C-alpha positions in Angstrom: 42.0 -32.2 -14.2 45.8 -32.5 -14.6 45.5 -33.7 -18.2 43.1 -30.7 -18.9 45.4 -28.1 -17.3 48.6 -29.5 -18.9 47.3 -29.6 -22.5 49.7 -27.7 -24.8 50.0 -26.8 -28.4 53.1 -26.8 -30.6 54.1 -26.0 -34.1 57.4 -26.1 -35.9 57.8 -23.0 -38.0 60.6 -22.7 -40.6 61.4 -19.2 -39.6 60.4 -19.0 -35.9 61.4 -22.5 -34.9 59.3 -24.4 -32.4 56.3 -22.5 -31.2 54.6 -23.8 -28.0 51.6 -22.5 -26.1 49.8 -23.6 -23.0 46.5 -22.0 -21.9 47.1 -21.4 -18.3 43.4 -20.7 -17.8 42.4 -24.0 -19.3 41.0 -25.6 -16.2 39.5 -22.3 -15.0 37.1 -22.3 -18.0 35.1 -24.9 -16.1 33.9 -22.1 -13.9 31.6 -21.2 -16.8 29.6 -24.2 -15.9 29.3 -23.1 -12.2 27.9 -19.6 -12.8 24.5 -20.7 -14.3 24.0 -23.0 -11.3 24.8 -20.4 -8.7 21.2 -19.5 -7.8 20.7 -23.1 -6.6 23.3 -22.4 -3.9 20.9 -20.0 -2.2 18.1 -22.6 -2.3 20.3 -25.2 -0.7 21.4 -22.9 2.0 17.8 -21.9 2.6 16.7 -25.5 3.0 19.5 -26.1 5.5 18.9 -22.9 7.6 15.3 -21.8 6.9 16.6 -18.2 6.5 15.1 -16.5 3.5 18.0 -14.0 3.3 20.1 -16.9 2.1 18.3 -16.7 -1.2 20.2 -13.4 -1.8 23.6 -15.0 -1.6 23.9 -15.7 -5.4 23.3 -12.0 -6.1 25.9 -11.1 -3.6 28.3 -13.6 -5.1 27.9 -12.2 -8.6 27.9 -8.5 -7.8 30.2 -8.4 -4.8 32.4 -11.5 -4.6 33.3 -11.7 -8.3 34.3 -8.0 -8.6 36.4 -8.5 -5.5 38.1 -11.5 -7.0 38.7 -9.6 -10.2 40.4 -6.9 -8.2 42.4 -9.3 -6.1 43.3 -11.9 -8.8 44.1 -9.2 -11.4 44.3 -9.3 -15.1 45.7 -11.6 -17.8 47.1 -9.9 -20.9 48.6 -13.0 -22.5 47.7 -13.8 -26.1 48.0 -17.2 -27.9 50.5 -17.0 -30.8 48.7 -16.6 -34.0 50.4 -19.6 -35.5 48.8 -21.8 -32.8 45.2 -20.3 -33.0 44.0 -22.9 -35.6 44.9 -25.7 -33.2 43.4 -23.9 -30.3 40.1 -23.3 -32.0 39.8 -26.9 -33.1 40.2 -28.2 -29.6 36.7 -29.7 -28.8 37.2 -29.1 -25.0 36.3 -25.4 -25.4 33.3 -26.1 -27.5 31.9 -28.7 -25.2 31.9 -26.2 -22.3 29.5 -24.0 -24.3 27.4 -26.9 -25.3 27.0 -28.2 -21.7 26.1 -24.7 -20.4 22.9 -24.6 -22.5 21.0 -27.3 -20.6 22.2 -25.9 -17.3 20.3 -22.6 -17.9 17.1 -24.7 -18.4 17.8 -26.8 -15.3 18.3 -23.8 -13.0 15.1 -22.0 -14.1 13.0 -25.2 -13.8 14.3 -26.0 -10.3 13.8 -22.4 -9.1 10.3 -22.4 -10.5 9.6 -25.7 -8.7 11.0 -24.3 -5.5 8.8 -21.2 -5.6 5.7 -23.4 -6.1 6.6 -26.0 -3.5 7.6 -23.7 -0.5 5.7 -21.0 1.2 7.8 -17.9 0.8 7.2 -14.3 1.6 6.4 -11.9 -1.3 9.8 -10.4 -0.8 11.6 -13.7 -1.0 9.6 -14.8 -4.0 10.4 -11.5 -5.8 14.1 -11.8 -4.8 14.2 -15.4 -6.2 12.5 -14.2 -9.5 15.1 -11.4 -9.9 17.9 -13.9 -9.2 16.5 -16.4 -11.7 16.2 -13.6 -14.3 19.7 -12.2 -13.9 21.2 -15.6 -14.1 19.0 -16.6 -17.1 20.3 -13.5 -18.7 23.6 -15.3 -18.8 22.0 -17.6 -21.4 22.3 -14.6 -23.8 26.0 -14.7 -23.2 26.2 -18.4 -24.0 24.1 -17.7 -27.2 26.4 -14.8 -28.0 29.4 -17.2 -28.3 27.5 -19.9 -30.1 25.5 -17.6 -32.4 28.6 -16.3 -34.1 29.7 -19.8 -35.2 28.7 -21.3 -38.5 28.0 -24.9 -37.5 24.3 -26.0 -37.5 24.7 -27.5 -34.0 26.0 -24.2 -32.5 23.4 -22.1 -34.3 20.6 -24.3 -32.9 22.1 -24.4 -29.4 22.1 -20.6 -29.5 18.4 -20.5 -30.2 17.8 -22.9 -27.3 19.9 -20.8 -25.0 18.0 -17.6 -25.9 14.7 -19.4 -25.2 15.4 -19.4 -21.4 15.4 -15.6 -21.1 12.8 -15.4 -23.9 15.1 -13.2 -26.0 15.0 -15.2 -29.2 15.7 -12.2 -31.5 19.1 -11.5 -30.0 21.4 -13.4 -32.5 19.7 -11.8 -35.5 19.9 -8.3 -34.0 23.4 -8.7 -32.6 25.1 -10.4 -35.6 23.4 -8.5 -38.4 22.5 -5.3 -36.7 24.7 -4.4 -33.8 27.9 -5.6 -35.4 27.2 -3.5 -38.5 26.3 -0.3 -36.7 28.2 -0.6 -33.4 29.6 2.6 -31.9 27.4 4.8 -34.1 24.4 7.0 -33.2 22.3 4.7 -35.3 22.9 1.7 -33.0 20.3 1.3 -30.2 22.7 -1.2 -28.5 25.6 1.4 -28.2 25.2 3.7 -25.2 25.9 7.4 -25.6 27.9 9.6 -23.2 25.6 11.3 -20.8 22.9 8.6 -21.3 22.1 6.7 -18.1 21.4 3.0 -18.1 17.7 3.4 -17.5 17.1 5.7 -20.4 19.4 3.5 -22.5 17.2 0.5 -21.6 14.1 2.2 -22.9 15.9 2.9 -26.2 17.9 -0.4 -26.5 15.3 -3.1 -25.8 12.5 -1.9 -28.2 15.1 -0.7 -30.8 16.9 -4.0 -30.9 13.6 -5.9 -31.1 12.4 -3.8 -34.1 15.7 -4.0 -35.9 15.8 -7.8 -35.5 12.3 -8.3 -36.9 13.0 -6.0 -39.8 16.3 -7.7 -40.6 14.8 -11.2 -40.4 11.7 -10.2 -42.5 14.0 -8.8 -45.2 16.0 -12.1 -45.3 12.9 -14.2 -45.6 11.4 -11.9 -48.2 14.6 -12.3 -50.4 13.9 -16.1 -50.2 10.3 -15.6 -51.1 9.0 -16.5 -47.7 6.7 -14.9 -45.2 8.0 -13.4 -42.0 5.8 -16.0 -40.2 7.5 -18.8 -42.0 8.9 -21.7 -40.0 12.2 -20.6 -41.4 12.1 -17.5 -39.2 15.0 -17.9 -36.7 13.4 -15.6 -34.2 10.1 -17.5 -34.1 12.0 -20.8 -33.7 13.5 -19.6 -30.5 10.3 -17.9 -29.3 8.4 -21.2 -29.8 10.8 -22.9 -27.4 10.3 -20.1 -24.9 6.5 -20.4 -25.2 6.6 -24.2 -24.6 9.0 -23.7 -21.7 7.1 -21.0 -19.9 3.6 -22.3 -20.6 4.9 -25.7 -19.4 6.1 -24.1 -16.1 2.7 -22.5 -15.6 0.9 -25.8 -16.3 3.2 -27.7 -13.9 3.6 -25.3 -11.0 0.5 -23.1 -11.1 -0.5 -19.5 -11.6 2.3 -18.3 -9.2 4.5 -18.7 -12.3 2.8 -15.7 -13.9 4.4 -13.0 -11.7 7.5 -15.1 -11.2 8.1 -15.4 -15.0 7.2 -11.8 -15.6 9.9 -10.6 -13.2 12.3 -13.2 -14.4 12.0 -12.1 -18.1 12.3 -8.4 -17.4 15.4 -8.9 -15.3 16.9 -11.3 -17.8 16.6 -8.7 -20.5 18.1 -6.1 -18.1 21.1 -8.3 -17.7 21.8 -7.9 -21.5 21.1 -4.2 -21.3 23.7 -3.9 -18.6 26.3 -5.6 -20.8 25.4 -3.5 -23.9 25.5 -0.3 -21.8 29.1 -0.7 -20.6 30.6 -2.3 -23.8 30.6 0.8 -26.0 29.7 3.7 -23.8 30.5 7.0 -25.6 32.7 5.4 -28.2 32.2 6.6 -31.8 33.3 5.4 -35.2 34.1 8.4 -37.4 32.2 9.0 -40.6 34.1 8.9 -43.9 33.8 11.2 -46.9 31.2 8.9 -48.5 29.0 9.0 -45.4 29.8 5.5 -44.3 31.4 4.8 -40.9 35.0 3.6 -40.6 35.7 -0.1 -40.1 35.2 -1.2 -36.5 38.5 -1.3 -34.7 39.5 -2.6 -31.2 39.3 1.0 -29.8 35.6 1.1 -30.5 34.8 -1.3 -27.6 35.6 -1.2 -23.9 37.8 -4.1 -22.9 38.6 -5.9 -19.7 41.1 -8.6 -19.0 40.0 -9.5 -15.4 40.5 -13.2 -15.0 37.6 -14.4 -12.9 34.8 -12.6 -14.7 36.3 -13.5 -18.1 36.4 -17.2 -17.5 32.8 -17.3 -16.3 31.7 -15.3 -19.3 33.6 -17.0 -22.1 36.0 -14.1 -22.6 33.1 -11.7 -23.3 35.1 -9.0 -21.7 37.8 -9.2 -24.4 35.1 -7.3 -26.4 37.5 -5.2 -28.5 38.9 -8.2 -30.3 35.5 -9.8 -30.6 34.0 -6.8 -32.5 37.1 -6.4 -34.7 37.3 -10.1 -35.4 33.9 -11.7 -34.6 34.8 -15.0 -36.1 37.4 -15.8 -33.4 36.3 -18.3 -30.7 36.4 -17.2 -27.1 39.6 -19.0 -26.1 41.7 -17.2 -28.8 40.4 -13.6 -28.3 43.3 -11.2 -27.7 44.3 -8.3 -25.6 45.5 -5.1 -27.3 47.5 -2.3 -25.8 46.2 1.3 -25.8 42.5 0.5 -26.1 39.6 1.5 -23.8 39.9 -0.5 -20.5 37.1 -0.8 -18.0 38.0 -0.2 -14.3 36.7 -3.7 -13.2 35.1 -6.7 -14.7 31.5 -6.6 -16.1 29.8 -7.4 -12.7 31.7 -4.6 -10.9 30.9 -2.2 -13.8 27.2 -3.1 -13.7 27.1 -1.8 -10.1 28.8 1.5 -11.3 26.2 1.8 -14.1 23.3 1.3 -11.8 24.2 4.5 -10.0 24.5 7.0 -12.9 26.3 9.9 -11.1 28.9 7.4 -9.9 29.3 5.9 -13.5 29.7 9.4 -15.0 32.3 10.3 -12.4 34.4 7.2 -13.1 33.8 6.7 -16.8 33.5 10.2 -18.4 37.1 11.3 -17.6 38.3 7.8 -18.7 36.5 8.2 -22.0 37.8 11.6 -22.8 41.4 10.6 -21.9 41.5 7.9 -24.5 44.4 8.3 -26.9 42.2 8.5 -30.0 39.9 11.1 -28.3 42.1 13.3 -26.1 39.2 15.5 -25.0 37.8 16.1 -28.5 34.0 15.9 -28.0 33.5 15.5 -31.8 35.0 12.1 -31.4 32.5 11.0 -28.8 29.0 9.5 -29.2 27.0 12.1 -27.2 23.5 11.8 -26.0 21.7 14.6 -27.9 19.6 15.5 -24.8 22.8 16.1 -22.8 25.0 17.5 -25.5 25.0 21.2 -24.3 25.5 20.2 -20.7 28.4 17.9 -21.6 30.1 20.5 -23.8 29.8 23.1 -21.1 31.1 20.7 -18.4 34.1 19.4 -20.4 34.9 22.3 -22.6 38.2 23.0 -20.9 
């Protein structure tokens, strides 16, 4: 661990002299391997105590303990020097962490499925475990998010495997070629509008993203002279792995897997919806004279620099730099001044979003106070159904 934490990078620049950088969070990144395994903690504690409420501890850890740690530990606004970034991105240590995370998602789901079939649990406990499994399998989308933006064949394939666990194989196609193109515009189903609660957003985002992904992939295959049902279809490749995995679980552990996997899948998808909801809420790219939208800038995404939730999510919360520079690897994503900042890490903000009136109370004033908006409702992505109410409420 000492060797890992002490690794430093240096470069001799003719004008700037010796440039040195040490990633102070280097050893903390290993926490990204702990989070996918967290549901197993509840199982272990249940086996020791026999108390079914122990199965809820992983959820409490994610949605209570991590936000508290974010608040207590604080933020990190350090950026690696740009001259050092090429060295930092070539460091295989960071890549291996994402590689190892992929099989951990499979391991956790398989062990939880076995546990549900092997022990007599109440319906409440079984449902709770299915929700837990789903929410933590949803983290597989985050792993795929990091891998899917990279150009190597290995990382592209690992992204498809990671998406197979939550059965969300269309994500990388939709995210990379749809969401990144239309982000922070009314045309994007994955960008939440001011006044739109997370539950209405879910009903727009999940089917909208699925349709756009299939249309995008079908268009790509058509240009190659292939059918949308071709083996070259990246969506079908991931879905095939999902089918083998989930049918295999039903075959191995019985029909109890049907309700378990149904609940698991829905809550895994809701985990992604939760992230998409808070990442661009109300933010709007302005239209230019030719009808196109301005280039995506850091202020078109909500950012968070909270240490704990960032290291377990591969810097997903430095979302502003990710959308402005999607080629950068997670360890080199930067903080910017004067950009939209969330009041807590993602897990804490999920809790806010799940109670819409609380979310509006915290986030709407924060949105309107942004330097590039300053109360101008024309610069906000408004929910058409709430437009008149919002204009009346915030007109002053």
